[in-house]
C-alpha positions, -999 to +999 in steps of 0.1 A: +159+492+817+174+475+787+206+463+772+224+466+739+229+434+720+245+434+686+234+470+680+198+463+689+178+477+718+166+445+736+140+451+763+128+416+766+095+418+747+066+439+735+054+446+771+087+462+782+090+481+749+055+495+752+061+508+787+095+522+778+083+540+747+052+554+763+070+566+794+097+583+772+071+600+751+051+612+781+083+624+798+093+643+767+059+660+765+060+670+802+094+686+797+081+705+766+050+715+785+070+729+814+092+749+789+061+763+772+044+773+805+077+789+817+085+808+785+057+807+760+070+815+725+068+800+690+096+775+696+084+761+730+049+759+715+062+740+685+081+716+707+051+710+729+029+703+699+054+679+683+060+660+716+022+656+721+018+643+686+046+618+692+029+607+724-004+602+706+014+582+678+030+560+704-003+552+720-018+544+686+011+520+679+002+499+709-036+501+708-039+467+690-026+451+722-035+476+750-070+484+738-086+517+727-092+543+754-117+568+738-116+592+767-079+595+767-077+599+730-104+625+730-086+645+757-053+644+740-069+652+706-086+682+721-054+694+737-036+689+704-062+710+686-058+739+710-020+739+706-024+735+669-046+766+666-018+787+681+009+770+660-011+776+628-010+813+635+027+812+642+033+796+607+012+823+591+030+851+610+064+838+598+052+843+562+032+875+566+046+909+555+043+938+579+010+956+577-026+954+588-029+916+581+002+909+601-012+930+630-045+911+629-026+878+630-006+889+660-038+897+680-053+863+670-021+845+679-020+861+714-055+849+720-048+814+707-016+811+728-035+822+759-061+794+752-033+769+748-017+779+781-050+777+799-057+742+784-023+729+796-028+744+831-064+731+835-071+706+863-085+681+838-053+681+818-032+676+849-055+647+860-054+631+825-016+632+823-012+618+858-036+590+851-017+581+819+016+580+839-001+556+864-016+535+837+018+530+820+031+515+852+000+496+864-013+482+830-015+444+832+014+426+815+009+420+778+011+385+764+046+373+756+056+385+722+089+394+704+092+431+702+107+431+668+080+409+654+053+433+668+072+463+655+075+448+620+038+441+619+029+476+629+054+491+604+039+469+576+004+480+586+012+517+586+031+514+553+000+498+537-021+527+548+004+552+533+004+533+501-034+532+498-036+569+508-013+578+479-044+577+456-055+610+472-025+628+457-039+628+422-076+619+427-085+631+462-094+664+478-077+684+505-093+664+533-080+631+517-045+645+514-047+656+550-055+621+561-025+608+541-003+634+558-014+620+592-007+585+581+028+595+570+034+612+603+024+580+621+047+559+599+075+583+606+069+582+644+067+544+642+100+543+624+116+565+650+102+548+680+109+513+668+140+520+648+164+510+676+150+475+676+166+469+642+202+473+631+212+508+618+216+505+581+216+525+548+181+509+542+167+526+573+183+559+564+170+557+529+135+549+541+135+578+566+148+603+541+121+594+516+095+596+544+106+630+556+105+643+520+069+632+516+059+646+550+075+680+541+057+682+508+023+672+523+030+697+551+036+725+527+003+717+509-015+715+542-001+749+553-019+765+523-052+749+532-049+758+568-039+793+559-071+798+540-092+784+568-075+804+595-078+837+576-115+830+570-120+822+607-105+855+619-123+875+592-091+884+572-094+864+540-101+895+519-073+916+534-043+926+514-017+898+514-042+871+523-041+855+488-003+852+490-005+835+523-030+810+510-005+802+483-027+788+456-001+794+429+024+770+446-001+741+449+006+724+416+044+723+422+039+711+458+015+684+446+040+672+420+067+671+447+045+650+469+037+625+442+074+620+435+081+617+472+054+591+477+068+570+449+102+571+466+087+560+499+071+530+482+103+522+464+125+523+495+133+489+510+115+479+542+144+480+567+124+459+592+122+429+569 
């Protein structure tokens, strides 16, 4: 499919890279999906959700040249939401102490996992994934373009969005910080998916380290927000131990950590330039 040249993955242009990246991400999701259906547990659920998020990020990377597909994005977004609902309860269960609240979370998690399995096994999901596989193969060729030039433009675009979103850390609300978190994830996925087009270097390692630190800090903040919403949804926000799971006391420290990490991302050299 490609060849190594001077340490770079050379697939002959953006069209070939697009097909290779999307096919690899779809294949990874289908493997994770099969593992979840065969042995549903917290780890297989987590891997399925991560691989689905990576597939959606890959599609978004190429939408400027392949065109937006609202029905596909809506379907993948809905599937991601169902998997996410179960995963959110797994995260809470890992932090909850034994007792009535933990028992309530177990029941809610079992229901959410059943919903996730049903969504994956639904005929519409099978059809959507099969259509995507066909589309990757049959999509008309993209205009001739150097893959590294395209990758660099997309990485610049995502980095600008993360830079602009940094204002939300000090002056935004939880929703704005969540949007920043999604932008950081997309930049991370773009870095991973396009990384092999550029020489491995300490610059790339430094950029990724800073990016992961920012994602972790924003993720920890988001876990507290999600915990509060989940507990309210299952009618458990006033139960003993609920306040600790919501983790309001940790928010200032996590916010300070995120601000520091954002500065490190912005200071890290752009390895693609």
